[in-house]
N, C-alpha and C positions, 0 to 999 in steps of 0.2 A: 515517883521510884526510885529507886538507885536501879540504872540496867549495868550488869558486871562485867567484865573485863571478861568473860568468857560469856556473853549468854546462850551458847546451844545448848551450856548445864542445865540455866535453867529454862529451857524451850522445852529439853527432855524429860525432866523430874516431875514440870508438868503434864505431862502428855500420857508417862507413864501412871501418875496417882492420878489418874482421871477413868485413864482404861481400864487403871483399876479395876474401880467401885463400879465400872460394866460389870467386867468377867465375873464379881464377886455377889453381882446382882443389888450392891446397894449406892446403884443409879441407870435409870432408865437406858434403853437401848434400841436400838432401833429394831425389832421382830425376825426380820428374816436378812442374815449375812449369807455370803455368796463363797465356790468353791467350797460347800459344807462344815465351814467354821462354822463352830461352838461359839456358844455369850462367853463358857466357861473356860474357852481357850484364845479369846482376843488378846489380851495380856503378856499371854506368851509366847504367841504366833510377829508380832509385835516390838514387844520388851528384848525377850528370851531367843526367840526365833533357833529352836532346835533343830538338829539334821531330820527328814520327814524319816520314817522307821526303815523306808522302801531303800533308801541311800546311796548308793554308789560312790559319791566324792563325800571328801568332808564326815565318813561316816560315825570317824572314832571321835569328832570332837565336839564337846559342847554347845559349841551355836556357827551355825554359819549363817552371814552377811543379813544385814536386820532391812529389809525392803522398803527404805527410808533411809535421810540423812538432813538435817533440819541445817542447813547451809547458810544461819549465821553468823557472818564475820566476826575474827578477831579482837576487840577495839583495844586502841591507846592506851585508857586509862579507861574507866569505869562515870556514864552521864548519869548526872540527874535529867530523870523528864517529867515535867510540869505538867500539869491538868490542860489536854483538849491537844497532847502532841502526840503524833501518830506514829506507831511502833513497824515495821515490815523486816518478814519474818519468811526467808528464801525457803521452802519447801522442796525436795527431791523424792517424788514415788517412785516405787522402781513394779513392775509387773502386774501384780495381781492386788498388788495393794492401793491403785487406783481405785480400785471398785469401791474399799475401804474411807474410799477421802469422806462422806458427806458422814461414817464415824469418827475423824480423824480432827474432824470442825466442830464436832457436840464437843468432846474434852477438850478444843483449846474453847472457845466459846463459854462453855462454863468452868473453866479456869480464870476468866478474863473475867466474868461477874463476878466469880467470888473471892479473885482480887492474887494481883503478882505479883511475887520476891518478898526480901524480909517484911516492907510496908504493909504489903497488902493490900496493894492496890488495884481500885476498880478499875476493868479497864470494856471496854465491846469488838466484840468482835464486829467490823468494817464493812470490811469488802474481801473478795480473793477471788485473783485473777490467773488463768495458766498464761502461762506466755513459754508460747513458740513463734521460732524464725521468724523473733524482731518484732509478734505480733499482738496481741493479747485479746483473753479472747474471757468474759466474765460469769464467772461458775456463783457466786454465791453473793449478794446483799442482802439486808438488812429489809423484810417485807416484799421479794422479791422471791421466786422457789429458785431450789438449789437444780445446778447441769450441771448433769457426772463430765468428769474432763472426760477428753480425745486421746488417749495415751500415741504417742508420738514412736516408732521404730528407732532406737538410735543405731541408726544408718554408717558401717565403719566404712572408713575411706578405705581406696589401694593404697596397695604398699608404695610407696616413698617413687622403687623406679632409680634411674639416673638422675630425677629432677632435682630434689631438694637432697640436701647434705648438710645442713649444720642447723639445731631446731634451738631455741631458747625457750628455757622451762624456768616460769617462777613459782615459788607455794607464798600463795597468797595468803594459808592459815597452816601453824605446823605443820609439819610433816614428820607421825610416827614413825621410819620403817625397824620393823624387828630380822636382824640377824642373830641367829643361831637365840633367839630367845633376849636376846640384848639389844637396847633400841639404837638406830644407831648415830653415830654426833655428829659435826658437818667433818672433822678431822678425816674421818672412813665411810664417808662420802662416795659411794662409785655406783658408775650409769646400772648396774648389772639388776642389785634386788627392788631398783623404782619401778626395770621391766617386767621386774618377776613380778611383781606387786599387783603390776595393776592385770596384769598379765588370771594372775587365778581372784584376783574382785575381779572381771570380767566374766570369766569364764566360773564362775560359783554362781552370780546375779545370773547370769543367764539358765542357769542349773533349775536354782531353787524358788525362783518369784516370775522367770521370761517361756521359753520356749521351753528350755531343756536340754537342746540341740546348743552344739559347740557353734561359733562362728568364726574360728580362727584358730589355726593348727599350730595346736599347742609346743609340739617339739621343734616342729622350724622357729620358731621366733625366741624360744629356750635358746634353742644352738642360734641365734641370729645374735643375743642379747650379750652375749660374751663377748659379740664384737664394737660393740659400743666404745666410742673414744668417751670420755671424760675430758675435752677442752676448755674450759674456767668453770670456776662455779665462784660465790661471793654467797657463802653459807652464814649466819647463824644459829643460834641455840636460843628458843625463846622460853621460858621456863611458864608453865600454867601447870596449875593442880585445879580437882576439884574434890567434895565434902562427899564420900558417901555415907548415907544416912543410913543404910545398912552395914556395914562393920564401922559404922560413923572414926572414921582416920581420911586424912584426904589425900587424895588421889596422883602420883604425878600424869599429867600431860604434856607435858614441853616435849617440842620439834624442833626440825628443821624450820627456818622462813631464809626470804635468799631467791636467787637466782644464779640456774649455772649451764654452760652448752653443753650439747651432744653432739661429735660428726656419728653420722647416721648413714654417711658413703657405703659402711663396707656392710651395713646390716637396714635394708628400706624394710623388711617384715616385720623390722617394731614401731614404727609410724600409725599404725591403726588403734593398736594397745594404747599406746601416748597419748594419741589423740580423743579416743575416749575418757583417760583415766580428764580429763575435764571435766567431760559430766554427771562421773560418777568420785568423785571423788577419790583418794586414794589412804593405803595404808593403815593404823588405830586410832579409835578413837572417831572415823565417818560422823555416825550417829550424828555428833556434836557438830559437828559443821569443820573433822580437822579434816587436814591430806587436800584442801582445795588447790588443784595447779593451771596457770594457764601456761602453752603450748604454743609459741611465735615461731613459726622458718623464720631463715635467717637465708640474706644473698648470697 
């Protein structure tokens, strides 16, 4: 099969298709779902994620952050996979979604058997491991029983204080930051929208998929974000598109790649939020694997 440059779109398409079939009853699924979730709501909860009726945050938005990231890297060019080749898909699940990992794996397993990509290449789900703190824990292999994952709390570090003054931020996959409804180009990049996007995403993930309690002082971080200075930037625009079967149109998915250096000496409060961005992605299109960042402290 041909693996496209933007494989996150492929994986989301096959996941959505098979979750849809489970939701409408055309494919079997586990009899009992956790958290009071009904089978008919499975697709909506994963793929559309509307705010709950009692939401106090983002209640006027059509959707809240989805509970997963298909963290496949964006490739330099498409690649052909030959029979016998192995392909890895990094998958992030947030909060309650960990209790539905067996359903997600069932969707991917069925997609593999029925064929992936335009070539409908037959495949098999061979192994699932949970990676935490550099160690691997076996979750699934054919012929062995499924082992439920052990979710770990994303323990935020304390603010940097006087120790940490400069950070180098690498954008590993295109970062789509929206300011007043428009995606930020390289020439208009500033640290403030980056920090604020991470703050909103982290707060929303906690609110809708985690404990429901904020773990950071949003007002304090918002004020501190205005004091972060951009020392250097080497950014470029990476053009990406995906095809929407619903609208039958191509959808732009391009964003910023490269790196920048930030001075947080007068805003140490932003360090926990920037650090957390490495684990949850940032910007728009995170479910496709966009917005992957890496933060490196500089001496």
